[in-house]
N, C-alpha and C positions, 0 to 999 in steps of 0.2 A: 206665216210660212217663213218670212224673211228672218224673224227672231229665232225660229227653230234652227235654221241653217247657221246663223251666227253662233248659237249656243254649241252646236255640233262642231263647228270650226274652232271655236275657243277651247273646247275640251280636247280636240286633236292636238292643238298647239301645246297645251299644257302637258299632255302625255308625251309628245315628242321632246319637249324641253327637258324632261326628266331622263331621257334615254341617252343623252350625250356622253357622259363620263361614266366609266365603269365603277361599280360599287367598291368601296375599300374594305368592306366587311370580310371577315374570314369565311372561306367556303369549306364545305365538308361537314360531316356530322359533328355536333357538339358533344362533349363528354357528359355523361349523366351526373357524374360527381367530380369534384376537384381531385386532382392527382394526389394531393397531400392528405386526403381523407384515408385513414388507415383502416384496414379490415378486408374481409373476403367479400367479393361482389357476387350476387346471385340474381337469377331471373325468377319471376313468378308468372306462370302460364295458366290458362283456363281452357278446358275442353269439355264439350257436352258429350255425354255417353247415354246409351239406352234411351233412344229417341222414338219409341213406338208411336206411329200415327202422326208424328210431327214432320211437316215438310220444311218448316222454318221456326226458329225460336231466337228472337233478338233481344239482347239486353245491353245496357251501357254501364260501365264501371264508373262510379263517381270518385271513389277514393280507396287507396290501399293503406293499411297501417301495419307496421311491423315494430314490435317491441321486444324487450327482454322479458323473461318470465316475471321479473320484478316490476314491469311496467315502464321501463325507461325507453323512450322512443328512439328508433334507429332511422338513419337516412333512407328515404324512399323516393322513387320517382314513378309517377303514373305515366305509362307509355302510350295509352290510347284513350281517346274520348269518342271513338267511333262505335257504332252498334256492332256487337259481336254476334255472328251467326253460330249458334251452338249445335246445329244439326249436322255440321260438316265433320264426319268421323275421322278425317285425315288431317285436321288442323288443330293445333294447340295455340291459342291466341296469346301473344306476349302482352301482359297487362301491366307489368311493372318490374322495377329493379330495386334492389336494396343492398345495403352494406352492413355486415355484421362485424363488430370489433373483435379482435383477438381476445380469447378468454371466455367468450359467451358460448355456452353449450346448447341452449335451446332458445327458440324465438316463438312468439305468438304472432299469428298473421290474421288479419281481418280484411275482407274485401266487401265494400259497400257498393250497391248498385244505385243507379238513378231510380226514381220512384216507380216507373212503369217501363215494361218492355212489350213485346208483341209476339204472337204465334200464329201459325197457319197450319192447317191439317186438312185431311180429306173431308172432315165433317164441318169445316169452317175455320174461323179465326177469331182472335180477340186480343185482349190485353193480358199481360203478365204483371201482377202486382208484386213488386220486389221489395216492398217497404217492411216486411215482417222481420227478417233477420239477415244480417250479413253472413257471408261464408266465414267460418272461424276454424282454425286448427293450430296445433303446436307442432313445430318441426325441430328435430335434432339437427344441429349444425353439421354434424358428421355425415348425416344422410344428404344434406344439401351439397356438401363439398364433393360427393362422389361424381356428380354430373353438372354441378353448378346451377341447378334449378329445382323448383318444385312445380309439378303440373297437377292442378286441381281437376279431377274428373267429377263433373257435376252430373249426377244421375237424373236426367229429365223425367224419366218414367216414374220415379218415386218423388221427385222434388216438386213437380207441377201438379198441384191439387186443384181439381175443378171446383169452381164456384159460379154456377150458371155457365155463361159463355166465357167468363174470365178464368184465369189460372192464378193461383196463389203460390209463390215460390217459398217452399219450406225446404231449405237445402239439405240434400242427402249427398254426401261427397266422399271421395276417396282421394288421397294424396299420393302421387307417385314421385319418386326422386330419381 
């Protein structure tokens, strides 16, 4: 008992010792890209649509990739590693940002998910196997420039294919600008 109290007291002293002087790190949001990086900046968002029978559908984004049509990689930043609830019809999740250099007219976008997600519905729940295929589409930069983003509408009714109690994600999507 005495050792436990001494350990707790020691932890408290160490904690308080670190609280004396304010941090000298910059506060506020950090920019996604350096200011000197030239080009137009865009957001990539994801929204679940057509969610019949699903009370919840959760997935996590592992990586986003944006390239020119020739395959040259563009600067990207993944903005979330949290599970995304795709049954919320009022919310488009910010999943990333990217920069397109001047002179590029079209880009290719790919969104890769973690291996598994999960779903719940009136008839039960289970896993969503998201390993089959990433979301892929091409976007004209002129369309992106209109509102500064692309919103991927992932049709859950068509995309989640039953395999027993599990669901296989075979993406059926529409992109809005």
